[in-house]
Structure formats: C-alpha cells, structure tokens
N, C-alpha and C positions, 0 to 999 in steps of 0.2 A: 504494499499500500503505500504510495507516496503521498507526502505530508499536503494537506491540504493550501491552495495559497489565495483561493476567492478574495476578494475585499471584504463580502457580505458574510459572516461565519451562517453555515448551515443548521439546523435544527439538529444534529446529531452532534455537531461542533459545541454548540451552547448546552445542550443538555450534560454533556461531558464535562464541561466545565464548570456546570452546579453542581454536579455529584463530587467535585475535585474541591470546589470549595465548601463544599456541607461538612466533608470528610475533615477539611482543613479546619474549620472553625473547631470541630470536636475533640482536636488533638491537644492544642492549648487548654481550653476550656475544661477538659479531664483531669490536668495538673494544677492550673489556678483555682478551679472551684472547689476540688478536693481538698486545697491547702486552707481554706478556708472552713469548709468541714470537718477539718481537722477534731476540734473540740467537741461536736455534737459524735463523731463518729467513735472517738475516745470512749467518751460515757456512754455510749451504746454496748460497747465491747468491755468496757471495764479496763482496758490496755494499757501497761507501762508508755511511759512520754517517748522513749525510743520505740517501740512497736508501733506506736500513734506517727510518730515523724515517719516512719518507712511506709508509709500509706502514699505519701506523695514522693519519698525519695527512690521507689520499687520501680513506679513508671519511668521516673527521668533516669532512672541506672539502665532500663535495656530498653527506652526509646533510643536515647542516644548510642548505645553500644552496638546496636542494629541494624541501624541506618545503610550503614555503608556494603552490607551484608545483602539487605533487604534490594538495597539500587540494583546488585549486578545480579540476584535472582530474577527481577524484573525486566533485566534488557536478557537473561538465557530463557528464561520460561514463558512469558508474557507479560508484558504490561498491565492488561485488563487482568489478564487471570490472578495475577499479585495485589491489585486492587480490589478487585469483588472478593478475594478469599480472605484479603487482611479487613477489611471491613467490617465483613460480615462476623469474623470473630471476634471482633473491637465490640460489635454491638452483643453478640451473645455472653460475652465475658464481662460487659457493663450489667447485662441483666443479671448474669450469676451472683454476682457483687452482692444484690440483697438478699439472698439467701445464704449467704456464707456464714458459717455457725460460731467463727471466731476470730479474731484479728491475724492470726497467724496462717489463716487459709485467705482471708482479706486481703494478705500483703501478698501472698503468692499471687491468685488472679491479676492483682497489679500489675504486678510484673508480668503475668501473660500478657494483660493491656500492650502494656508498651511495647513488644515485640508485634502484636499484631498492629498496632498504630503505626511502626516503621515500617514493614511491608505495606500497610494501607497507601500512607505517606508517600514511600518512593516508587510506588506502581505508580500513583496517581500523577503525579508530577512529572515521569520521565513520559509517560502516555499522552500529557499536553503538548509536549515538545515534539510527538509525531502528528496531532489533530492540528496543531497550527503552525504559523509559519512567519517569518519575517516581523515587522511590525506588530502585526494582530495577536502574533505571540507573545511578543511581550507587552501589550495591553492584558492577554488572558491571566499571564502572570500576575498582571497588578488587581486582577481581581483575587486572585488565591492569596496575594500575599495580603490583601485589606482582609480576608476572611481569617487569617491565620493571626493578625493584629486584634480582628474584635476578640476571638477566643481569649486570647492572652491577656489584651489589654482590659475587655468589659467581663471576665469570667468570675472574678474575685466580688464584682457590685450586685450582678444578676444572681450570683449563688447566695450570697448574702440574704435578698431580697427572699428567694425562694424556701431556703432553710429556714426565714425566721417567720413565714407564711406554712408552711407544711414540714419537711421535716429534709434530713441530708440526704433520703433515699429519689428524692423528685431529682436530683440532679444525675444520677443515674440511669433512671427511668428517662429524661430527657436525653441523655446521650444513644440511649439504644434507639429512640425513637429516631433520631437525626440519622445516624449510623445506618440504621435500615434502612431510608429512604435514599441513602447515598448509594448503597450497594443496589437498591433498586434500579435505579437510573444506570447507574455503570451496567450491570447486567444484558441490561435494554438497548442502551445508546453507545456505550464505548466502541470504539475498533480496538481489536487485539490487532499490535505488532508486537516483535521481537528483534534481536540483534542478530542478521542473519550469519555476520561473523562467527557467532560466540559459538566455542567448541569444549563448553563444559565449565564448570567454575570452579575457579583456584580454591579450593578447599581449604586448602594446606593455609593460604595467605586470609583467608574469611576466618576461620577460625581464632587465630594467632592474631588479628587485627582485631575482633570481636571479645576476644580475651583480654587482650592488654588496654584498651579502651573502657571495658568493665573495670579491671581492677582501676584503672586511675579514677574512673568516676566514684568508684568504690571509696577510695581514700580519700576524696576530694569533701567529698558530702559527711566524712567523718568528723572533717576538721573542726567544725562547730562544738560537736562536743567533745573532743580530746585535745585539740591543739594540733598545731604543726610539728610540733617536736615529739610527738608519741612514737613510741618504739615500733610498735605493730603497723604505726601508718609510715615510716619511713621505711621500712621493710616493703610495705605495700609499690610504695614511689619507687624503691630498687627493682623489685621484681618488672614495674612498668618500663623501666629503663632497658632492663635485659631484654624483657616481650618485645619491643620496638624495635631492636636491632636484629633480633630473629625474625621478626617480620620484614622488614627491608632487604633481609637478605634473601630472604623467601622469593619477592617481590623483583629483585632483579634477574631471577634464576627462571622464572616461568616463562611461559610464550605468550599467554594474555590474561596479565595480572589483574589480580581484581581493582589495584590500586596502580593507575601507570603513573611511575615514578618521575617518568621525563617530562611529565607536564610542568614540574615546578622549578624546570629549566625557563618557560614562559613566565615575564614578569604579568603579564595581562589574568593569566591563571592564579598566580600568588596574591594578585592586588583582589579576584575576586574573593579568594578564601579572606584574606583580610576585613573586606568588605562585610563578610557575614558575622563577624565576632564583633564588629561594631557598632551595633544595638543593643548588645549586654553591658554594653559598659557606657554608654550615652542614654540611655532607656530603661532596658529592662530590670536593671540593677535600682531604677529609681520606684518601678512597681514596686518592690519589698522596701526600701528604706524610708521613702515616702511617708504610707500611711502610718510607720512604727514612731516617724521623728512627729507627727501632727497628733496620735493618739497617745504616745506615750510620752513624751517630753512636752508639745505645744498644748498638752492638756485638748485638744479639742476633743469635741462628741465623734462617737462612731460615724453616724450618718453623717454630720458635717464634714467629716474628712475623704469619707465615701465619693459626696457631690465633689469636694475640692479635686480629689483623683480625675473626675471627669476633664479636665482640663489638660491634663498630661495625655487623656487616650484619645478624647474625641475626635483630633483629626485623622485619625486612624480609620475612620468611617467611610471619608472619601477623599481626602489626599492622596493615596496610592491609586487608586483610580484615574483620576486625574494626572496626575504622573504617568498612567500609563499613555495616555491618549496626547501628554505634551512629547511623547519618543517621535510623533509624526516631524516634529519642527527642532527638536533639541536632540543630542545624543543620550542616553541611557546613563552612561559615565558623567555627562555633566552637570544632569540632573540630581544623579547620586551625591556629587562633589559640592553642588550647592545645597543639598539640603545637609548634608554635615556639618557644613560652615555655619547655616542657620543654627541648627542643633547644640554647635561649641559656643553658639554667641547666647544662646539660653540657660545654659550651665554656665556661665561667666555670671550672666543677669542674676541666675538663682543663688549662685554663691555671695552676691551681695545683700541678700536680704536677710537681714536680721530675726533672730529670734524673740517672736512675740508680735510679729507685723501679721497687717490685717489679710484675709482671704486672699482678696485681688491682688493684693502685692506680690501672694506666692503665683497665681491664678495666672498671671500675666507672662512670666518665663515659662511656666509650666509648658503654655500654650505654645511657646517658642520652640520649645523642645520637641514639643510633640507634632507641630509642623513640618521640622526638622526632618524630624528620623522617617515621617511619612511617605517624603520622597523616595529615598533608596529602599523602603522599606517593599515596595509595590514590585519594585523593579530588579529586585537582587536574585530571584529566583529564575528569572529569563537570564541574567546575563552569567548565571553559574552554568545555565544548559549551551551556552551560547561559545565557551570555549572549550567545549570538545566538538567531533562531528556527531551528528543527530542519532546514530545507530546505537552510541555509547553514553545516552540523556541519562540512563538510569544510573549508572559510574557518577556522572556527576552532579546528577540529585542528593546521591549518598555521602562523595565525599563536601559539598557545599552545607546539605543539614546536619550531619555530624560535625562538622565544625560549627554551625551555628547553635545546635543545642547543646554540645559540649562546652562551647565557650559562654553560654548564659550558666549553666551551673557552676562553671569554674568560676565565670564572674561573682556569682553571688557568694562565694564564700571568699575569694580575694578581697573581693571589695568591704564584703562585714569586718572580715578581722584588720582590714588594714583602719578602717573608722576606730574601730574599738582601740588598737594601737595608737592611734593618733590622738584619741580621748585620752588615753594614760598616761601618755606624754602630757598633756595638757592638764591633767590632775595632778602630776609629781611636782608642777611648778607653784601650783596652788594648796597642798596639802602633804605633809610627812607621813607617808606609808610605806610599807614592802610594796614593792614591785610587782607580786601575786594577787595582793588586797586590788591594786589599783586596776589591773588587769579584770580583777572579778567583775570589779564594780563599773568598769568601761563598758563589759559586754554585756552585763545589765541593762546598761541604759542604751544602748545599741540596739537590743533587742525589746525596749521601750517599758522595762521594768526599772523606774525611775524611784520607785519606794523602795524597793530592795537596795538600791545603791545608798538612797539620802540614811537609810538606817546601817549601812556598812561601814561609812564614813562618820565618826562623831567629829562634831565642832564644824561640818560642812554644808552651805547652806544649799537649798534646790538651787537658788540662784545662781550659786556658783558652779553647780554641776550643771546645769544647763547651757552657762558661758561656756565650760569648756568644750560640751558636745557641739555648740555652735558655731565656735571656731573650729571643731574638728570638719564639722561636715563641710564647712566653707573650703577648705584645704582639698579636702576629696574630692570636692566637685570641681575644682582648681584641674586638679590632676584627671579627673576622668574626661575636663574640657581638652587635654594635653592630646589625650590619648587619640579624640575623636577628631582634631586637625592633624593629626600625623596622618591615621586614615585618609583623610579630605585629599592630605598631598599625594598620598600615594593611589588615588582615585584619579584625579586629573593628571596625573604622569604617566600611569604605566595600563587604564582600562581602554583606552580608545585604540593601544596598537594591536593589530592583527598579527596572531603567532603562527598561523597555517593558511593555505586556500582551502584545506577541506571544513573550515567552518564557515566557508559563507557558500557552498556548493550545496544543492538541494542532495537529501541522500535517501537515498529508497530502504524500505523496511519492509520485513515478510510479514505477511500476515496469517 
C-alpha cells in the first residue's frame, strides 16, 4: 500500500486518526488520573505507601521500557495488528482492575497495562506515518500531540472531579470505554501495513534494551524513597551501564538492529531526540511541582489551585493543532524553536514571581509557558518519523517515545531532588542543623508538607521556610530555562538539515 498523498483526507484516514487520537488520550490520562486516585485506591485496599506508589510507577516502568520493542514488533508483524491488539488488551486490563482482590494484583495489572499501552501507542503512531504523507502527515501528528497533551495536562483535574462525584473506579471504567471505541475504529478502518524488508525481530537487542531501560527506570523511581546514594540503587545503575554496553555490542553486530546506531551520526536525528526530552524539563515537571507549591506552600485551596493549573494546560487544547496548520508556511523546526524560546521566556517570567503573589501574577507566565510548549508538542511526533525511511516508522516512533517517556520519569526524579537540595542549602544559611535534618525538612516542603518541616526545625518560622523554598524554586526555574534555551539552539541549528535522500522519497509498504 502506498501512502495516500491527496490533499483532502478520506474517511478511512480520518477515522484512523480518530482511533489513534483516542488511544493517545488514554495513555497519559491512565497515568495522571491514577496518580490523583492514589489516596482513594490506598484506602480501598489498605495498602502501604510504597505499594500505593507503585500503582503509578508500575505503569510508567513497563510503558517506557517496552516502547522500543513495541515499535520493532509493529514494523515486522503489522501496525494495525499491534495497535488493535494493544488497545484491546489495554481496555480489558482497565476493566480487570475493578475486580482486583488486593493491591499486589492491582499493581501487576497496572504493569501489564503499561505493556499493552506501549504496543498500542507504537503501532498507532507508525500506522499514521503510512496513512498520511507530507504536510498532511505533520498536521495529523499535531492532532495526536494535542490528544496526548490533553490526557497529560487535564487528567488530574478531570480525575479529581470524577472521583469526588463518584469513586476512583469511574476512572478505569472511562478508560475501558474510550479504549474500546478506539479498538473498534481501528479494526474497521485502519489499513494494515508492515516493513517489507523486515526479516525478523532483533530479539537479543530487544530483550537487553528492555532490561536495561527497565532497570534504569526502576532505579530512578526509587530515588525519592531512598536517595541517590543508596547502595542497592548504585548497584542498579552499575547494572544499567554494563547492560547498555552489551546492547551496543549486539546492535553493532546484527544485520537489522532494533536500534540503528548509525542514525546517531546525523545531527538532525540527535536533535529530534533532544526535542523529545525538552517538554519534560520545561513543562511536565511543572505539572507536578506547581500544585505542590500552590497548595502546600502558598496555602491555596485545592479547587483554586486546580483552576490556576488550567492556565498552564489550556493552550494544549488548540495550539498544537494550529501549529500543524502553520507548517504550510513555516518549517516544523522553526515553529518548534520559536515555541521553546517562548517557553523559556515564560520560565524566566515565572522565576520572578514572589511567593504570596496573586493568582493572576502566576497565571500569566504559566499561560506563556503553555503557549510556548504547545507549538513543538504537536509537531514532535511527525518530526520523529521524518528522520528515517517510512518503512521503519515503528523504530522511529519507539526511539522517540522511549526518549520522551523515559525522559519525563527521569526529569521528575532529578528536578525534585535538585529542588530539595537547593532548599536545603538555603535553610543551612538560616538555621544551624545537621545536613541530614535539613535534607529531610527540605524534602518535606518539596512534597507539600510544610507542617512537618515547621515542627522539625525549632525556632524557624513558616515565613523563613517559605522564603527558602521561594528562592530555591526561582533558581530551579532559571536552570530549566537554560536547558530549554539550549534545546532551542539545537533545533535551529540542526533540524532543518537533511540527512539522507531516503527521507524525502515516498516509500512503499506491503499490506
């Protein structure tokens, strides 16, 4: 089947796009909504805090670790088959969570959900690369990016309302229904395609890579609980390093590797991977840190804080789609670079807002950040599949998605630890206490528990604690701004460069 190049998408193309968009909403919503539901789930199962945390972590661990393998499976065995099978399994597992007898089984089902989500996401994204072409493909991916952003940014607000009105089970009932609709549309309208040159899966590389990323993700997810210096965590990082070297050796020897390492010689390919990680540091971490600041430190009511977070998230409702249409007149790399510059300006602006400021003073820079990140958000996936020949779109999607999802988890852990460290340094200048106590107090504040911090440091006022936090938060935002500016520079320098003639030639795919 040849990719369709007509200017007006057919019904088959549009309904295929709808199916992938629905699936793209469910993946991040499944993570963010479950995070909001953690207290209610913990009460239902009477689980420990660690077991409750793995309700969210189990999904993130398997989802991020299996994306690369899922992309290779889609290229070899059929994109429609992988998408339909993955989203059907996702729907069934969402329903099965309602019948879990205990939290241990619930966590296992969440891990299985992550595997199903990885198969569906990689299959759907690589299928779109075959169904659409040229600027139409970029616009199609902008709709997917918008859908993913909606699930990520609005999941917490929607989940909070639903849980308040009903119970946590409504979240997974909704996921089952939406995933079921996506499965029906895919089975009915999505055309089948696969890489005709594929001659099997690089199973050795796939297993070692999945193991490597899984171990690394597990170690990062443990950091907030045990710290960076924990002996077992250091051993996990050592295992990750050795496993990565083994993976590189395997990929250099096989005829058709799961990850073509020669792609890293091309600046455009490397630039796309850096672009994939940029939203984690300029936007996604704020979805976690700002609510904790508003409620835990600023003392805002939860509902008011939720409304304020809409300022950050609302641009994702429409700007990614507008960015897709703007590619008719501007290159995707220019739009992405400009968006990152706007985002950096918003981060700088937010760093200048003092603690205790009005909601409007926070909302304006947050809106600026949301507008800036919305431009690359809807274009990144299209760029990811543009840097490799179309028949290997599954591999490109797997690499890009792995970089993005793994980058978000790593960013969350690193940024939280860095904010805690910056605050501990500020407290050290204001009070005399052991480094261990200061670190504990700082971690309590970063997680929104100011009351514990105030009782842990005798003679230190709430005002002093809030001032230390405010200064640390401002320094952190300046660092995030610097990272965003660096990625913007890379985008402007490299993403418009063509690396091979194969990228621009139409590719045939076998049905």
